[in-house]
C-alpha atoms as an extended CHARMM CRD file, in Angstrom:
* protein
*
        70  EXT
         1         1  UNK       CA              6.2690000000      -23.3740000000        8.0920000000  PROA      1               0.0000000000
         2         2  UNK       CA              3.4670000000      -24.0180000000        5.6230000000  PROA      2               0.0000000000
         3         3  UNK       CA              2.5340000000      -21.6660000000        2.8210000000  PROA      3               0.0000000000
         4         4  UNK       CA             -1.0860000000      -21.3140000000        1.7520000000  PROA      4               0.0000000000
         5         5  UNK       CA             -1.9600000000      -19.8870000000       -1.6590000000  PROA      5               0.0000000000
         6         6  UNK       CA             -5.0040000000      -17.6580000000       -2.1390000000  PROA      6               0.0000000000
         7         7  UNK       CA             -6.3740000000      -16.0730000000       -5.2660000000  PROA      7               0.0000000000
         8         8  UNK       CA             -7.5080000000      -12.4830000000       -4.7960000000  PROA      8               0.0000000000
         9         9  UNK       CA            -11.1380000000      -13.5990000000       -4.7180000000  PROA      9               0.0000000000
        10        10  UNK       CA            -10.3850000000      -16.2920000000       -2.1340000000  PROA      10              0.0000000000
        11        11  UNK       CA             -8.4050000000      -13.8430000000       -0.0250000000  PROA      11              0.0000000000
        12        12  UNK       CA            -11.3300000000      -11.4270000000       -0.0300000000  PROA      12              0.0000000000
        13        13  UNK       CA            -13.7230000000      -14.0680000000        1.2360000000  PROA      13              0.0000000000
        14        14  UNK       CA            -11.2210000000      -15.8010000000        3.5660000000  PROA      14              0.0000000000
        15        15  UNK       CA             -9.1620000000      -12.8860000000        4.8920000000  PROA      15              0.0000000000
        16        16  UNK       CA             -9.8090000000      -13.8880000000        8.5140000000  PROA      16              0.0000000000
        17        17  UNK       CA             -8.1940000000      -17.2560000000        7.8360000000  PROA      17              0.0000000000
        18        18  UNK       CA             -5.2260000000      -15.6130000000        6.1130000000  PROA      18              0.0000000000
        19        19  UNK       CA             -4.6200000000      -13.2390000000        9.0190000000  PROA      19              0.0000000000
        20        20  UNK       CA             -4.9790000000      -16.0780000000       11.5260000000  PROA      20              0.0000000000
        21        21  UNK       CA             -2.2270000000      -17.9060000000        9.6240000000  PROA      21              0.0000000000
        22        22  UNK       CA             -0.0420000000      -14.8090000000        9.7180000000  PROA      22              0.0000000000
        23        23  UNK       CA             -0.5950000000      -14.4590000000       13.4710000000  PROA      23              0.0000000000
        24        24  UNK       CA              0.6710000000      -18.0540000000       13.8500000000  PROA      24              0.0000000000
        25        25  UNK       CA              3.8120000000      -17.3040000000       11.8350000000  PROA      25              0.0000000000
        26        26  UNK       CA              2.5700000000      -19.0510000000        8.7080000000  PROA      26              0.0000000000
        27        27  UNK       CA              2.7050000000      -17.3640000000        5.3430000000  PROA      27              0.0000000000
        28        28  UNK       CA              0.2030000000      -16.9150000000        2.5790000000  PROA      28              0.0000000000
        29        29  UNK       CA              0.6800000000      -15.9640000000       -1.0460000000  PROA      29              0.0000000000
        30        30  UNK       CA             -1.6500000000      -14.3260000000       -3.5310000000  PROA      30              0.0000000000
        31        31  UNK       CA             -1.4570000000      -16.4400000000       -6.6750000000  PROA      31              0.0000000000
        32        32  UNK       CA             -3.2270000000      -14.0940000000       -9.0850000000  PROA      32              0.0000000000
        33        33  UNK       CA             -1.1640000000      -12.7010000000      -11.9130000000  PROA      33              0.0000000000
        34        34  UNK       CA             -3.4020000000       -9.9260000000      -13.1420000000  PROA      34              0.0000000000
        35        35  UNK       CA             -1.8350000000       -7.3420000000      -15.4310000000  PROA      35              0.0000000000
        36        36  UNK       CA             -3.3160000000       -3.8980000000      -15.0230000000  PROA      36              0.0000000000
        37        37  UNK       CA             -3.3570000000       -1.9650000000      -18.2630000000  PROA      37              0.0000000000
        38        38  UNK       CA             -2.3380000000        1.6900000000      -18.1550000000  PROA      38              0.0000000000
        39        39  UNK       CA             -5.3600000000        3.9270000000      -18.5700000000  PROA      39              0.0000000000
        40        40  UNK       CA             -5.8870000000        7.4700000000      -19.8250000000  PROA      40              0.0000000000
        41        41  UNK       CA             -4.9670000000        8.8260000000      -16.3640000000  PROA      41              0.0000000000
        42        42  UNK       CA             -1.3930000000        7.5160000000      -16.6590000000  PROA      42              0.0000000000
        43        43  UNK       CA             -0.2890000000       10.8660000000      -18.1010000000  PROA      43              0.0000000000
        44        44  UNK       CA             -1.1720000000       12.4370000000      -14.7290000000  PROA      44              0.0000000000
        45        45  UNK       CA              1.1910000000       10.1310000000      -12.8350000000  PROA      45              0.0000000000
        46        46  UNK       CA              4.2260000000       11.5320000000      -11.0580000000  PROA      46              0.0000000000
        47        47  UNK       CA              7.4440000000        9.9160000000       -9.9320000000  PROA      47              0.0000000000
        48        48  UNK       CA              8.1450000000        9.2450000000       -6.2660000000  PROA      48              0.0000000000
        49        49  UNK       CA             10.7960000000       11.9660000000       -6.2430000000  PROA      49              0.0000000000
        50        50  UNK       CA              8.2500000000       14.5450000000       -7.4440000000  PROA      50              0.0000000000
        51        51  UNK       CA              5.7900000000       13.3860000000       -4.8150000000  PROA      51              0.0000000000
        52        52  UNK       CA              8.4260000000       13.6360000000       -2.0970000000  PROA      52              0.0000000000
        53        53  UNK       CA              9.1960000000       17.2600000000       -2.9780000000  PROA      53              0.0000000000
        54        54  UNK       CA              5.5290000000       18.2030000000       -2.6290000000  PROA      54              0.0000000000
        55        55  UNK       CA              5.0650000000       16.2360000000        0.5720000000  PROA      55              0.0000000000
        56        56  UNK       CA              8.1460000000       17.7750000000        2.1760000000  PROA      56              0.0000000000
        57        57  UNK       CA              6.8990000000       21.2490000000        1.2560000000  PROA      57              0.0000000000
        58        58  UNK       CA              3.4710000000       20.5460000000        2.7690000000  PROA      58              0.0000000000
        59        59  UNK       CA              4.9900000000       19.1430000000        5.9630000000  PROA      59              0.0000000000
        60        60  UNK       CA              7.2480000000       22.1810000000        6.3860000000  PROA      60              0.0000000000
        61        61  UNK       CA              4.2940000000       24.5450000000        5.9030000000  PROA      61              0.0000000000
        62        62  UNK       CA              2.1600000000       22.6120000000        8.4070000000  PROA      62              0.0000000000
        63        63  UNK       CA              5.0100000000       22.6250000000       10.9110000000  PROA      63              0.0000000000
        64        64  UNK       CA              5.4610000000       26.3880000000       10.5490000000  PROA      64              0.0000000000
        65        65  UNK       CA              1.7220000000       27.0140000000       10.9840000000  PROA      65              0.0000000000
        66        66  UNK       CA              1.4920000000       24.9140000000       14.1580000000  PROA      66              0.0000000000
        67        67  UNK       CA              4.7690000000       25.7140000000       15.8410000000  PROA      67              0.0000000000
        68        68  UNK       CA              4.9880000000       28.5700000000       18.2820000000  PROA      68              0.0000000000
        69        69  UNK       CA              8.1430000000       29.8130000000       19.8580000000  PROA      69              0.0000000000
        70        70  UNK       CA              8.0430000000       31.1040000000       23.4420000000  PROA      70              0.0000000000
């Protein structure tokens, strides 16, 4: 199995080729090592556990609103 390396820019312009490789069982790797700096919005971030609590609550409410008992 061959591995083909793409930078992000190459992947963007050659995504069809990358997906064709994947369909054939080949693999491709993004070789960019870009570090994203935290920005001023980082303080608004929440942990996965906090997100899960909110999502579970929303799902339960939606289920209650759309479930009818005969």
